C-alpha positions as CSV (number, residue, x, y, z in Angstrom):
1,X,0.0,0.0,-0.3
2,X,2.9,2.6,0.8
3,X,4.8,1.4,-2.3
4,X,1.8,2.1,-4.6
5,X,1.3,5.9,-2.9
6,X,4.9,6.5,-3.2
7,X,5.0,5.1,-6.8
8,X,1.5,7.3,-7.7
9,X,3.6,10.4,-6.3
10,X,6.4,10.0,-8.2
11,X,4.4,9.3,-11.5
12,X,2.1,12.4,-10.8
13,X,5.8,14.4,-9.9
14,X,7.2,13.1,-13.6
15,X,3.8,14.0,-15.1
16,X,4.1,17.6,-13.4
17,X,8.1,18.4,-14.6
18,X,7.2,17.1,-18.2
19,X,4.4,19.7,-18.4
20,X,6.6,22.4,-17.0
21,X,9.5,21.1,-19.3
22,X,7.0,21.1,-22.0
23,X,5.7,24.8,-21.2
24,X,9.1,26.1,-21.3
25,X,9.7,24.8,-24.4
26,X,6.8,26.2,-26.0
27,X,7.4,29.5,-24.3
28,X,10.8,29.3,-25.9
29,X,9.5,28.6,-29.3
30,X,7.4,31.4,-28.7
31,X,9.7,34.1,-28.1
32,X,12.0,32.7,-31.0
33,X,9.1,32.8,-33.2
34,X,8.4,36.9,-32.6
35,X,12.5,37.3,-33.8
36,X,12.8,40.0,-36.5
37,X,14.2,38.1,-39.5
38,X,18.5,38.1,-39.9
39,X,18.6,39.6,-36.1
40,X,22.2,39.3,-35.0
41,X,22.7,37.4,-32.2
42,X,24.0,40.5,-30.3
43,X,22.5,43.8,-29.7
44,X,23.4,46.9,-27.6
45,X,21.7,48.6,-25.0
46,X,22.8,52.1,-23.7
47,X,21.4,53.2,-19.9
48,X,22.4,55.5,-17.0
49,X,24.6,54.4,-14.4
50,X,21.6,54.6,-12.2
51,X,19.2,52.7,-14.5
52,X,21.9,49.9,-13.9
53,X,22.4,50.3,-10.1
54,X,18.4,49.7,-9.9
55,X,18.4,46.5,-12.3
56,X,17.6,43.5,-9.9
57,X,16.3,41.0,-12.1
58,X,15.7,42.3,-15.2
59,X,17.5,45.7,-16.4
60,X,15.7,48.8,-15.2
61,X,15.1,51.0,-18.0
62,X,14.1,54.9,-18.2
63,X,10.9,56.1,-19.5
64,X,12.2,56.9,-22.8
65,X,11.8,53.0,-23.1
66,X,8.1,53.2,-22.2
67,X,6.4,51.9,-25.6
68,X,9.5,50.0,-26.8
69,X,13.1,49.2,-25.9
70,X,15.5,50.5,-27.9
71,X,18.6,48.6,-29.2
72,X,21.6,49.5,-31.7
73,X,23.8,47.4,-33.7
74,X,27.5,47.6,-32.7
75,X,27.6,49.7,-35.9
76,X,25.4,51.9,-34.5
77,X,26.8,52.4,-31.2
78,X,28.9,55.6,-31.7
79,X,25.9,57.7,-33.7
80,X,23.5,56.8,-31.0
81,X,26.4,57.8,-28.1
82,X,27.4,61.3,-30.1
83,X,23.5,62.1,-30.5
84,X,21.9,61.4,-27.1
85,X,24.7,60.5,-24.7
86,X,27.3,63.6,-25.8
87,X,26.7,65.3,-22.6
88,X,26.6,62.4,-20.1
89,X,29.9,62.1,-17.9
90,X,29.0,58.5,-17.4
91,X,27.1,55.7,-19.3
92,X,26.8,51.5,-19.2
93,X,26.7,49.7,-22.7
94,X,25.0,46.2,-22.4
95,X,25.5,43.6,-24.6
96,X,22.9,41.9,-25.1
97,X,21.8,38.0,-26.4
98,X,19.0,38.7,-28.7
99,X,18.1,35.1,-28.3
100,X,17.5,35.6,-24.6
101,X,15.0,38.3,-25.0
102,X,11.5,38.0,-24.4
103,X,8.8,40.1,-26.3
104,X,8.6,41.0,-29.7
105,X,11.9,42.1,-31.5
106,X,11.0,44.5,-34.8
107,X,13.5,45.8,-37.0
108,X,12.0,49.3,-38.1
109,X,12.6,53.0,-38.4
110,X,11.4,55.4,-35.7
111,X,8.3,57.6,-36.7
112,X,9.5,60.1,-39.0
113,X,12.6,58.7,-39.6
114,X,14.5,56.7,-42.2
115,X,17.4,54.8,-40.6
116,X,15.8,51.5,-39.1
117,X,17.1,50.2,-35.3
118,X,16.1,47.3,-33.2
119,X,12.7,47.8,-31.2
120,X,11.3,45.1,-28.5
121,X,8.0,45.4,-27.7
122,X,6.3,43.6,-24.7
123,X,9.5,42.4,-23.6
124,X,12.3,43.4,-21.0
125,X,16.1,42.6,-20.8
126,X,16.8,39.8,-18.4
127,X,19.9,40.2,-16.9
128,X,20.9,36.4,-17.8
129,X,20.9,37.9,-21.7
130,X,23.6,40.1,-20.5
131,X,27.0,38.8,-21.9
132,X,29.0,41.9,-21.6
133,X,28.8,45.3,-19.4
134,X,30.8,48.4,-19.8
135,X,30.9,51.4,-17.7
136,X,32.4,54.7,-20.0
137,X,33.6,57.3,-18.5
138,X,34.4,61.2,-20.1
């Protein structure tokens, strides 16, 4: 009797574990299915030192990233820094693995602009997606 209860419990645990793995796999596939076609393996996010200091489980973002999260390719970094961060004495650049970003990653022009950038809608930047972090001082 006791053996049968233990076996039943083990069976239920293995079914639950199988469901969790299956759900995780489905979630991973769903995240991958909303990737912009041809997205690079890594994108870059520039943020203030204060926002980086307030990051816990995921990156703390500014109000500028309210509607979507702005990303840059490596080739776009210098232009973005000179345009938006030129007057800031210290900032952080994150190198982020795109495969680990939950949400809808799109390659599109900003409203009224011609240059295209990567934007992440309905997502976040988990700390586990960051492969490199550098603080820049001027």
